C-alpha positions as a printed Julia matrix, in Angstrom:
416×3 Matrix{Float64}:
   -0.15   0.28    0.01
    2.55   2.74    0.72
    4.33   1.27   -2.21
    1.62   2.51   -4.4
    0.66   5.55   -2.52
    4.22   6.78   -3.07
    4.04   5.95   -7.09
    0.85   7.98   -7.41
    1.64  10.66   -4.83
    5.09  11.17   -7.43
    2.85  10.95  -10.45
    0.65  13.86   -9.41
    3.36  15.98   -7.93
    6.93  14.91   -9.77
    8.84  15.67   -7.48
    8.58  15.57   -3.38
   10.71  14.99   -0.31
   10.44  12.27    1.96
    9.05  14.44    4.54
    6.6   16.07    2.33
    5.22  12.63    1.33
    5.14  11.62    5.16
    3.08  14.57    5.73
    0.98  13.65    2.97
    0.59  10.3     2.75
    1.06   8.97    6.92
    1.02  12.06    8.69
   -0.05   9.54   11.8
    3.8    8.15   11.57
    5.81   9.84   14.51
    8.41  10.51   11.59
    9.67   9.73    7.71
   11.48   6.93    8.32
    8.56   4.52    6.66
    8.44   6.67    3.87
   12.63   6.82    3.56
   12.55   3.41    3.49
    9.64   2.73    0.78
   11.29   5.08   -1.52
   14.58   3.64   -1.18
   12.81   0.22   -1.98
   11.29   1.71   -5.12
   14.33   2.86   -5.83
   16.52  -0.58   -5.9
   13.17  -1.67   -7.98
   14.4    1.11  -10.37
   11.27   2.66   -9.87
   12.37   6.1    -8.34
   15.51   8.06   -8.51
   17.16  10.8    -6.34
   17.13  14.09   -8.8
   18.84  16.08   -5.86
   19.6   17.28   -2.36
   17.96  20.02   -1.92
   19.65  23.48    0.7
   17.84  22.02    3.24
   19.55  18.15    3.42
   16.25  16.88    2.0
   16.65  14.46   -0.91
   14.63  15.62   -3.91
   12.62  12.17   -5.05
   11.12  11.87   -8.81
    9.96   8.9   -10.81
   11.56   6.96  -13.18
   10.76   6.3   -16.8
    9.61   2.49  -15.15
    7.9    4.15  -12.46
    6.0    6.8   -14.48
    4.84   4.17  -16.31
    3.24   2.32  -13.09
    1.74   5.24  -11.29
    0.22   6.0   -14.71
   -1.36   2.76  -14.23
   -2.61   3.27  -10.67
   -4.13   6.65  -11.14
   -7.3    7.19  -12.14
   -7.88   8.68  -15.81
   -9.66  11.57  -14.15
   -6.23  12.5   -12.42
   -3.57  13.85  -14.93
   -0.29  12.69  -14.51
    2.53  14.99  -14.43
    5.76  14.78  -16.62
    8.03  12.92  -16.89
   11.14  13.96  -14.87
   14.41  12.52  -17.61
   17.24  12.29  -16.27
   20.6   14.36  -17.81
   23.91  12.94  -18.56
   27.33  15.18  -18.55
   29.33  15.26  -21.29
   31.01  11.82  -20.1
   27.89  10.28  -19.86
   27.5   10.12  -16.22
   23.85  11.06  -14.63
   24.0   15.1   -13.23
   21.75  16.41  -10.58
   19.13  18.67  -11.74
   18.68  22.48  -11.01
   15.34  22.39  -12.11
   13.9   22.26   -8.53
   12.74  26.31   -7.44
   11.09  26.88   -4.24
    7.61  27.76   -5.61
    7.52  24.16   -6.77
    8.56  22.97   -3.25
    6.06  25.34   -1.59
    3.29  23.95   -3.69
    3.71  20.5    -2.82
    4.24  21.47    0.72
    1.38  23.31    0.75
   -0.66  20.0    -0.35
    0.99  18.19    2.22
    0.01  20.2     4.74
   -3.77  20.35    3.81
   -3.63  16.7     2.98
   -2.5   15.47    6.31
   -4.9   18.12    7.94
   -7.66  15.75    6.66
   -8.57  17.9     3.38
   -8.84  14.56    0.88
   -6.22  12.48   -0.63
   -2.92  12.77   -2.37
   -5.74  12.28   -5.01
   -8.18  15.1    -4.15
   -5.33  17.13   -6.13
   -4.52  18.17   -9.37
   -1.44  20.39  -10.09
   -1.43  23.46  -13.2
   -5.05  22.86  -14.32
   -5.89  25.13  -17.04
   -8.62  27.7   -17.15
   -8.46  29.4   -20.76
   -9.93  32.21  -21.54
  -11.71  33.45  -24.96
   -8.95  36.55  -25.1
   -6.36  34.18  -25.95
   -5.01  34.0   -22.36
   -4.77  30.21  -19.69
   -4.97  30.77  -15.98
   -2.93  27.72  -14.61
   -4.04  26.77  -10.87
   -1.25  26.06   -9.18
   -2.97  23.6    -7.24
   -6.82  22.43   -7.37
   -8.44  20.7    -4.09
  -11.14  18.0    -3.98
  -12.09  17.45   -0.38
  -16.18  16.86    0.01
  -15.77  14.83    2.84
  -14.18  17.6     4.59
  -16.49  20.32    3.3
  -14.45  21.74    0.79
  -16.05  20.11   -2.42
  -13.34  22.5    -4.7
  -10.97  24.79   -4.33
   -8.67  26.46   -6.13
   -5.12  27.58   -4.46
   -2.33  29.97   -5.53
    1.09  29.96   -3.83
    3.01  33.1    -3.18
    6.13  33.63   -2.29
    6.3   37.48   -2.49
    8.29  37.0    -6.5
    5.58  38.85   -8.33
    4.21  42.2    -7.66
    0.8   42.18   -6.09
   -1.13  43.45   -9.31
   -0.46  40.07  -10.65
   -2.08  38.3    -7.98
   -4.82  40.75   -8.44
   -4.84  39.99  -12.11
   -5.23  36.24  -11.42
   -8.09  36.99   -9.46
   -9.71  38.8   -12.06
   -9.04  35.88  -14.97
  -10.24  33.59  -12.28
  -13.56  35.64  -11.98
  -13.67  35.83  -16.03
  -13.6   31.83  -16.28
  -16.66  31.78  -14.19
  -18.59  33.96  -15.74
  -18.2   32.12  -18.83
  -21.11  30.43  -20.57
  -21.13  26.6   -20.87
  -21.67  25.42  -24.91
  -25.04  26.29  -26.1
  -26.01  27.73  -23.2
  -28.79  30.35  -23.56
  -27.54  34.05  -23.26
  -30.63  35.27  -22.46
  -31.47  33.06  -20.04
  -28.13  33.59  -18.63
  -28.75  37.17  -18.48
  -32.46  36.59  -16.7
  -30.86  34.18  -14.34
  -28.45  36.75  -12.51
  -31.15  37.99  -10.52
  -32.34  34.14   -9.44
  -29.08  33.56   -7.32
  -27.73  30.57   -7.66
  -29.75  29.91  -10.76
  -27.12  31.4   -12.74
  -24.9   28.82  -12.1
  -26.74  26.28  -14.29
  -25.73  28.08  -17.16
  -21.84  28.84  -16.69
  -18.84  26.42  -18.16
  -17.67  25.94  -14.38
  -20.35  24.14  -13.31
  -19.41  21.71  -15.83
  -16.07  21.22  -14.98
  -16.12  21.62  -10.82
  -18.73  20.16   -8.34
  -21.08  22.74   -6.51
  -19.55  24.2    -3.86
  -22.4   23.95   -1.58
  -22.3   27.71   -0.67
  -23.0   30.93   -2.43
  -20.66  32.16   -4.81
  -18.08  30.86   -7.4
  -15.38  28.05   -6.59
  -13.55  29.67   -3.89
   -9.95  30.88   -4.46
   -6.96  30.17   -1.37
   -3.93  32.5    -1.54
   -0.91  30.54    0.17
    1.77  33.05    1.26
    5.5   31.93    2.54
    8.58  32.73    2.64
   10.06  36.29    2.98
    9.09  38.41    6.67
    5.61  38.1     8.13
    5.56  41.93    7.72
    6.5   41.69    4.25
    3.33  38.41    4.0
    1.17  40.83    5.9
    1.48  44.03    4.0
    0.99  41.78    0.59
   -2.18  39.98    2.17
   -3.19  43.76    2.97
   -2.59  45.1    -0.52
   -4.43  42.03   -2.44
   -7.63  42.53    0.01
   -7.86  46.36   -1.36
   -7.07  46.23   -4.56
   -9.31  42.97   -5.37
  -12.39  44.25   -3.84
  -14.76  43.8    -6.85
  -14.11  40.3    -7.48
  -15.08  38.89   -3.3
  -16.99  42.02   -1.99
  -20.61  40.76   -2.71
  -23.39  43.13   -3.66
  -25.73  44.43   -0.36
  -29.26  43.03   -0.94
  -31.25  46.5    -2.01
  -34.18  47.71    0.88
  -34.09  48.97    4.24
  -33.23  46.6     6.99
  -31.19  44.57    5.17
  -27.81  43.81    5.71
  -27.49  40.57    4.4
  -24.98  40.76    1.09
  -25.57  38.08   -2.25
  -22.2   36.45   -2.97
  -23.66  34.51   -5.62
  -21.65  35.93   -8.44
  -18.35  36.33   -6.74
  -15.21  34.42   -5.91
  -14.78  33.51   -2.22
  -11.45  34.03   -1.57
   -9.4   32.65    1.8
   -5.96  33.19    2.44
   -3.31  31.65    4.66
    0.67  31.13    5.33
    2.4   28.46    5.24
    4.84  29.49    8.7
    1.29  29.74   10.11
   -0.18  26.39    9.11
    3.17  24.78   10.22
    3.59  26.47   13.48
   -0.22  25.84   14.67
   -0.97  22.74   16.34
   -4.01  21.83   14.37
   -1.96  22.39   11.16
   -4.21  23.38    8.27
   -7.42  22.08   10.23
   -6.79  25.12   12.7
   -7.55  28.91   12.48
   -5.23  29.73   10.17
   -7.66  30.72    7.19
   -8.65  34.12    6.55
  -11.66  35.41    4.4
  -10.85  38.43    2.7
  -13.14  41.04    3.74
  -13.49  39.42    7.28
  -10.84  40.68   10.38
  -10.76  37.08   12.36
   -8.75  33.85   11.46
  -11.13  31.16   10.97
  -11.11  27.31   10.12
  -11.77  27.0     6.75
  -15.12  25.96    6.94
  -16.1   28.77    8.75
  -14.08  31.32    6.32
  -15.93  29.47    3.13
  -19.04  30.23    4.87
  -21.23  32.63    4.58
  -23.21  33.78    7.87
  -24.04  37.03    6.02
  -24.93  35.71    3.06
  -28.51  33.57    1.79
  -29.21  32.37    5.77
  -29.23  36.05    6.95
  -31.04  37.26    3.95
  -33.92  34.67    4.67
  -34.26  35.79    8.25
  -34.15  39.84    7.51
  -36.64  38.91    4.22
  -39.2   37.33    6.86
  -38.61  40.45    9.18
  -39.68  42.38    6.29
  -42.44  40.59    5.41
  -43.75  40.55    9.21
  -43.16  44.51    9.53
  -44.87  45.1     5.91
  -47.7   43.3     7.45
  -47.95  45.23   10.9
  -48.13  48.62    8.34
  -50.83  47.45    6.5
  -52.71  45.94    9.54
  -52.2   49.58   11.18
  -53.02  51.25    7.74
  -56.55  48.75    8.02
  -57.12  49.32   11.53
  -56.76  53.24   10.98
  -59.66  52.89    8.37
  -61.7   50.69   10.22
  -65.14  52.19   10.49
  -66.57  53.34   14.51
  -70.15  53.27   15.14
  -72.04  56.59   14.98
  -74.21  55.86   18.25
  -71.79  53.93   20.42
  -68.37  54.67   19.2
  -67.09  51.25   18.99
  -65.22  50.26   15.98
  -66.46  47.68   13.66
  -66.12  43.91   13.35
  -64.51  42.16   10.5
  -67.65  40.56   10.06
  -69.77  43.9     9.94
  -67.1   46.35    8.08
  -67.57  43.09    5.4
  -71.07  43.92    5.58
  -71.58  47.31    4.78
  -69.18  47.28    2.47
  -71.2   44.67    0.04
  -73.61  47.2     0.78
  -75.1   48.44   -2.96
  -77.17  51.5    -1.32
  -75.62  52.24    2.08
  -77.7   54.11    4.26
  -77.85  55.26    8.08
  -77.52  51.97    9.73
  -74.07  50.87    7.54
  -72.92  53.6    10.17
  -74.02  51.54   13.14
  -71.75  48.74   14.8
  -73.28  45.1    14.96
  -74.91  45.07   18.49
  -76.84  49.23   17.37
  -77.72  48.18   14.44
  -79.41  45.28   15.71
  -81.05  47.21   18.52
  -82.13  49.67   15.42
  -83.1   47.26   13.53
  -85.59  46.15   16.32
  -86.88  48.84   17.57
  -87.99  49.91   14.13
  -89.38  46.54   13.73
  -91.4   46.76   16.88
  -92.5   50.48   15.79
  -93.63  49.37   12.58
  -95.56  46.62   14.21
  -97.76  49.31   16.59
  -97.87  51.25   13.56
  -99.39  48.01   11.86
 -101.69  47.63   14.58
 -102.68  51.36   15.13
 -103.27  51.09   11.58
 -105.77  47.83   11.67
 -107.42  48.87   14.59
 -108.6   52.56   13.03
 -109.33  50.45    9.59
 -111.34  47.66   12.09
 -113.41  50.69   13.52
 -114.16  52.58   10.44
 -115.54  49.31    9.02
 -117.56  48.68   11.89
 -122.26  48.63   11.23
 -123.7   52.07   12.69
 -126.2   50.73   15.63
 -129.72  53.28   15.65
 -130.18  54.18   19.52
 -133.69  52.27   20.74
 -136.21  54.22   23.19
 -136.47  53.61   26.8
 -139.55  51.21   25.96
 -137.23  49.33   23.11
 -139.91  50.74   20.89
 -138.74  53.07   18.32
 -139.75  56.79   18.31
 -142.52  56.63   15.43
 -142.66  59.72   13.17
């Protein structure tokens, strides 16, 4: 197993020291002795060789042609194997040590080693120098591409900076990544993509990057990490601050519109985290510790915390719900201010009584009365109507009764 692990790791990273492979493959071991023994055994089998000895005293190991072929068979087809480091000879036919290994390449491999040792994926989770081709003729290569879904980071691009180039170059890299993330996928409808920009994550279904990389599980494009190393701590801090100031347009996000909203829309931004290789190696928890800082924030956090967006969609949903509640309260207050008041007793109408009066085609005096007063008025009117009808009937009955002639004292009518 150790033999295959070493072959595959060298197939991906091309060159590595025993210390780097130990941290990457067997971080639970107390030291790199077993890894050195494995490399020497592979050397005896003609599969690896020592390319050179670094100033630090570490031997730099590479694959032989036989080892390169075997590593290619071991690696999945989805993983690109690095180029073979061919053995060079002097004029007398003797092998010569290569001088092509620079500090940047060492820092790239060390970065992958410490992250893998902290639980971010496996050696097979990494790819080096992945190309991101842009339509204006430039190709942006990522130093490292990490996939560690089990650690909560489905994918991340890493750039290792040794302070050997201007900060403006780092900003340009971030700008080119941003441009690449916005490229349309083949045959994608440009009009639908434009309309989807207002729908958060829906826009990414039309973008090329979603066909190349897995969904990030968070708002925004694939995160980019800048790993600073070399020079002094003060120089590294200065570079981080200048990058943060100059690249804000690509990572800052857009505040949601409307009063009372503090949430930020990160869906079309590049989440950018920074760290220092020196800080990672000094922390007892390594890359799993609070050694990452999200550009736009002040605190140092774990990688998962730094990539999270607590003021993104989650906060927006809470604030949107609160905005709806406030709007409902305003509408209820406005409606309550319009509620009719009974002209007789001064009480406000109930909802049912209010609805009754609004349905009335011929509003009258009773529509200005509340329910109890309206019923009381109706009962009184009915009583008055019944009384009037009874009086009218009595009067009519009296008028229709026959006339009775008066009789004499002796019951005999008076004669004429």
